[in-house]
C-alpha positions in Angstrom: -7.3 39.9 -63.4 -6.0 40.7 -60.0 -2.8 39.2 -58.9 -3.0 37.4 -55.5 0.0 37.7 -53.4 1.3 34.4 -52.2 3.0 33.7 -48.9 5.5 30.9 -48.2 4.0 28.0 -46.3 5.2 27.9 -42.6 5.5 24.7 -40.9 3.5 24.1 -37.7 5.7 24.6 -34.6 7.0 21.3 -33.3 5.4 20.3 -30.1 7.6 21.1 -27.2 9.4 18.1 -25.7 8.4 17.1 -22.2 11.1 18.0 -19.7 12.6 15.0 -18.0 11.8 14.3 -14.4 13.9 13.3 -11.3 12.2 10.6 -9.3 12.7 9.5 -5.8 11.2 6.6 -3.9 11.8 7.0 -0.2 10.8 4.6 2.5 10.5 5.8 6.1 10.6 3.9 9.4 9.6 5.4 12.7 11.6 4.9 15.9 9.4 2.8 18.4 10.3 5.6 21.0 8.0 8.0 19.1 4.9 5.7 20.0 5.6 6.3 23.7 5.2 10.1 23.3 1.9 11.7 24.4 -1.0 11.6 22.0 -0.9 15.3 21.5 2.9 15.4 20.7 2.3 12.6 18.1 -0.6 14.4 16.6 1.5 17.6 16.4 4.3 15.7 14.6 2.0 14.0 12.1 0.3 17.3 11.3 3.8 19.0 10.7 4.8 16.3 8.2 1.4 16.4 6.5 1.7 20.2 6.1 5.3 19.8 4.6 4.1 17.3 2.2 1.1 19.4 1.1 3.4 22.4 0.7 5.9 20.8 -1.6 3.1 18.9 -3.6 1.4 22.2 -4.3 4.4 24.2 -5.1 7.7 22.3 -6.1 7.0 18.7 -7.0 4.5 15.9 -7.0 4.4 13.9 -3.7 2.4 10.7 -3.7 1.9 9.0 -0.3 1.6 5.3 0.4 1.4 3.3 3.6 3.7 0.1 3.8 2.8 -0.7 7.4 2.3 -4.3 7.8 4.0 -5.1 4.4 7.5 -4.6 5.3 9.6 -4.7 8.6 11.9 -2.0 7.5 9.5 0.8 6.8 5.9 2.2 7.4 5.4 4.6 4.6 6.7 5.5 1.1 6.9 8.8 -0.7 7.1 8.9 -4.4 8.5 12.2 -5.4 8.6 13.6 -9.0 10.4 16.8 -9.6 12.2 18.7 -12.3 15.2 19.4 -10.2 17.1 17.6 -7.6 16.9 20.3 -5.1 13.2 19.9 -4.6 13.7 16.3 -3.6 16.6 17.3 -1.2 14.6 20.2 0.3 11.5 18.0 1.0 13.6 15.4 2.8 15.2 18.1 4.8 12.0 19.7 5.6 10.5 16.5 7.0 13.7 15.9 9.0 13.1 19.3 10.8 9.6 18.3 12.1 9.1 16.9 15.5 8.1 13.5 13.9 11.1 13.8 11.7 13.3 13.5 14.7 12.2 9.9 15.1 12.1 8.9 11.4 14.7 6.8 9.7 14.9 6.8 6.0 15.4 3.1 5.6 15.4 3.0 1.8 15.8 5.7 -0.9 16.1 5.1 -4.6 16.9 8.0 -7.1 16.2 7.9 -10.9 15.2 9.9 -13.9 12.8 9.6 -16.7 13.9 9.3 -20.3 12.7 7.7 -23.7 13.4 4.1 -23.9 16.1 3.0 -26.3 13.7 0.1 -27.4 10.8 0.4 -29.7 7.3 -0.3 -28.5 6.0 -1.8 -31.7 2.6 -2.1 -30.2 2.2 1.4 -28.8 4.6 3.7 -30.7 2.8 6.7 -29.5 4.0 5.9 -26.0 7.5 6.8 -26.7 7.5 10.5 -25.5 5.3 9.6 -22.6 8.3 7.9 -21.0 9.8 11.3 -20.3 7.0 12.4 -18.2 5.4 10.4 -15.4 1.6 10.7 -15.0 0.7 8.6 -12.0 -2.9 7.2 -11.9 -5.4 6.8 -9.1 -4.6 3.3 -8.2 -4.9 1.6 -4.9 -1.9 -0.6 -5.0 1.8 0.4 -5.8 4.8 -1.8 -6.2 8.4 -0.7 -6.5 11.6 -2.4 -7.1 15.1 -1.4 -8.3 16.9 -3.7 -10.6 20.3 -4.3 -12.2 20.9 -6.2 -15.5 23.9 -8.3 -16.1 26.7 -6.7 -18.1 26.3 -9.3 -20.7 22.9 -7.8 -21.6 24.5 -4.6 -22.8 27.0 -6.4 -25.1 24.2 -8.1 -27.0 23.4 -6.8 -30.5 20.4 -4.4 -30.4 18.3 -6.6 -32.5 18.6 -9.4 -29.9 17.7 -7.2 -27.1 14.7 -5.7 -29.0 13.5 -9.2 -29.7 13.5 -9.9 -26.0 12.0 -6.6 -25.2 9.1 -7.4 -27.7 8.4 -10.5 -25.7 8.4 -8.5 -22.5 5.9 -6.0 -24.0 3.5 -8.7 -25.3 3.4 -10.3 -21.8 2.7 -6.9 -20.3 -0.2 -6.3 -22.6 -2.0 -9.2 -21.3 -2.4 -7.4 -17.9 -4.2 -4.2 -18.8 -5.0 -3.5 -15.2 -1.4 -3.0 -14.4 0.3 0.4 -15.3 4.1 0.4 -15.6 6.4 3.4 -14.8 10.0 2.8 -15.8 12.7 5.2 -14.5 16.6 5.0 -15.0 19.4 5.4 -12.5 22.5 5.0 -14.4 25.1 7.1 -12.7 22.7 8.5 -10.2 22.3 5.5 -7.7 23.5 2.0 -7.2 20.8 0.4 -9.4 20.3 0.8 -13.0 16.4 1.1 -13.1 13.6 1.6 -10.7 10.3 0.3 -11.9 7.0 1.0 -10.3 3.7 -0.6 -11.0 0.1 0.8 -10.2 -2.9 -1.4 -10.1 -6.3 -2.0 -8.4 -5.8 -5.9 -8.9 -2.7 -7.1 -7.1 -3.3 -10.7 -8.2 -2.8 -9.4 -11.8 0.6 -8.1 -10.8 1.7 -11.1 -9.2 0.7 -13.2 -12.3 2.4 -10.6 -14.6 5.8 -10.8 -12.5 5.7 -14.8 -12.5 5.2 -14.8 -16.2 7.9 -12.4 -16.9 10.2 -14.7 -14.9 9.7 -17.2 -17.6 10.8 -14.8 -20.4 14.1 -14.8 -22.2 15.1 -11.4 -20.9 14.9 -12.5 -17.3 18.2 -14.5 -17.9 19.9 -11.1 -17.9 18.6 -9.8 -14.6 21.3 -9.6 -12.0 19.3 -8.3 -9.1 15.7 -7.1 -8.7 15.0 -6.7 -5.0 13.8 -5.4 -2.6 10.2 -5.2 -3.8 8.2 -2.8 -1.8 4.4 -3.3 -1.7 2.4 -0.1 -0.8 -1.2 1.0 -0.4 -2.0 4.5 -1.5 -3.4 6.6 1.2 -3.9 10.5 1.8 -0.9 11.8 3.8 -2.8 12.0 7.2 -4.3 8.5 6.8 -0.8 7.2 6.0 0.7 9.0 9.0 -2.1 7.7 11.2 -0.9 4.1 10.4 2.2 4.9 12.3 0.3 4.7 15.7 
């Protein structure tokens, strides 16, 4: 009888953890003086900014472009930037400033945050836990952004109480399957504590979702959740053409 050599069982390598991401939501407003320039000068400036966005999006970070023209008085477009290092976000902003259009752009709002796994359990979708560390933007038409801050009393509640309120929050969100939530965290990085961004093709569902969340127990612990920025997704050139 032949002896068969046995080898110790080896465990399958653990799946690598997704690297956390830095996230920036930047709103730009154009100086009205820019609209008095010649058409060729305006076209040149828009082409320069579009080229910068394309370069960074293909090499150093994700750059998603949205028009806010007609939605807010303090900005005409928003860039959603997702990167693995802060330098990419800074270098993109600097490169835009160095264009001829950049000389007329005001960065009217800017919110910095990071991804991380939530400290609360999603009892309904436990497989989503690791997803929180890595944003995967969808191809939706409408985009809603707002930073918010919770009352300090929230953090002093027992974890069980907070989890119970988050369960209610998640149950409400599940009713609106057309709305995709992206939660990012700003503790120590910026003035707010969170920046939440919603993607959808059905803006009325988003409105109903927010209204229903206002009636949840957890909303008692929100200190501030403005400004709310409503955007329409557009390719960079179309977004810039909305400037005039």
